[in-house]
N, C-alpha and C positions, 0 to 999 in steps of 0.2 A: 504564625502563632506558635509559640513553643509549648511544650507539654505543661510547664508551670502556668503559662497564661491560660491554657485551655482548662486546667484544673481550677484556676481562679474564676474563670467565666462560669463554671458550673457551681462553684460555691456562692457566687453572687446571685444566681438564678434560683437557688434553693430557698423554698419557703418553709416556715415552721411546720405546717401540716403536711407538706409534701416532701418526703425524704427521697432526694434524687441522687444520692451519693453513688457514684460509679465505683465498683470494685476494680482492683488492678487487673483481674482476669477480664472483666467486661471491657476495660480500656484497651487491653492487648488484643482482645477479640475484634473490637471495632477497628483498630489500626490495621490488622491483617485483612479484614473485609475491604477496607478502603484501598489497600494495595492491589486487590483484584487478581492476585496470582494464584491463590489457593481456593479450594472448594469451601463451602460454609462449614462443613464438619471438620475439615483440615484446619481451618482458622480456630475452631473451638479447641481442637487438640493442641495446637500451638499456643493457645492462651492458657493451657494447663488443665483443661477438663479431661476426665478419663475417656479413653478411646471408646469404651462401650456405650457411653452416654453422649458423646460429642455431637452426633448427628441430631439427637433430640434437643440438646442444649442450644445448638445453633438455631434450630427452628423456633424455639421459645424466645431466644434473645432477639430474633429478627421479626417476630410476628407483630410487634408494636402494641399489643394489649397488656402484657404483663410487665414489660420493660420498655416503655416508650422513650425513656431517657437514653437508652442505648441507641435507638434509631436516631434520636436527635443528635447524639454525639457523633454517630457515623456521618450524618448529613453535614454537621459542622466541619468534620475532618475533610470531607469531600469538597466543601466550599473553600476551605483554606488551601487545599491542594490545588484547586482550580485557580485561585487567586495567585498562588505562588508560581505554578508551572503552566498556567493557561496560555494559549497561543492567541495573541492579538496582533493586528497588523502593525501597530506602532512598535510593539515589543519585538516583532520579527525584523522590522526595518532597522531598529537600533542594534539588534544582535548581529545582523548581517553586516552592518556598517563596522562594528567592532571587529568582526572576523576579517573583513576586507582590509582594514587598517593593520591588524596584526599580521596578516599574511604578507602584506606589502612591506612592512617593517622587517619581516624575516626573509625578504627576498623571494618569496613564493608568489610570483606575479600571476601565474596561472590560477592559483587558488583565489587570489584577490579579484581577478577578472570574473571568475565564476560566481563569487559572492556578489559582486556588483551586478552581474546579469540577473541573478535571482532577485536581488533587491529592486532593480528597475522593473522587472516583470511584476513583482508584488505591489509596487507603487503604481502600476498601471501605465508606465512609460513605454513599455514594449509588450508585444503580443507574440507568443510562440504559436505559429500556425503550421500545422502539418497536414497535408492532404494526401489521400491515396487516390490515384487516378488509374482507371481501367484495370482493376484487378481481374485476372483471368478467370477466377472462380465465378465471377458474376457475369461473364460475357458468354454469349451464345457462340456456337461454332461459326456461324456466318460473320459475326462481329470480329472474331479472332482472325478469320481469313481475310476480311476487309482491312483490318489493322495491319496484318503482315504484308498485304499488297501495297498499302500506303508506305510502309517502312521500306519495302523493296524499291519503290519508286524514288524515295528520298535518299536512301543509302544503298545504291546498287552494288557498291564494292563489298558490302558486308554479306551479300547473298550470292557470291560466286561459288556455287557448289554444283559440280557436274555429277548428279546422281538422279536416279529415278525412284520415286516413292509410290507405294501402292496403298490405297485407302482400304482398310480391312474392317472398318467400323460397321456393324450391322445397323440397319435402319431403326429397329425397335429400341436400340440402346439410348437414343436421344443425343443431346448435345454434350454430355459430360462422359468422362471415362473412356475416351477414344483409345483404341488399341493400335499398335503398330506391329507390322510383320517384320521379323528379322530377315535381312537379306544375307544369305549365307554364301553367295557367289564369291569367287576369288577376285581380288582387286585386279584391275587391268592397268596398263600404262596410262590410259586416259584419265582415270580417276584417282591416281596416287601422285603424290609429290615426288619430285626428284630430290633425294636427300644427299646428293653429292656435294 
């Protein structure tokens, strides 16, 4: 709805005993409120109210007792904005289809494929499932040791390390926050690779 259509709407709703004519400041104030970018007092300042009374003026305009037509106008603007820019499933499917076709016509096949992926997920044809399995933060020390033992049996080539490790975790510390002791001994021929 354009500004003229909105003004016509208010003129049609006006009754002889109920003067509901919005001033240009009230209209500007309402538009800034609907944008949702500024504080109420900033909206009043942008609408032309003096800075020293802007906070009070905004409160009066929004309280609904003295100027109910301002709140009605704000609500109408919000509904119009929702109708115009609201997200619906059908609207999103149409938009993604347009984007996909446009990207394909421009030779941007990756963008077209991404738009089609999103469109198929939105339409319920595909489901994006991501699972986290065995996060170490949630595992006890025994579970981690058991998991490492299983991995060592499955992939022994990944665990070919000739070194000795010393457990320095105090018993009262529990299962998290294990500490390791730094081995400061010099490397020997046995535990270093030949780099020739």
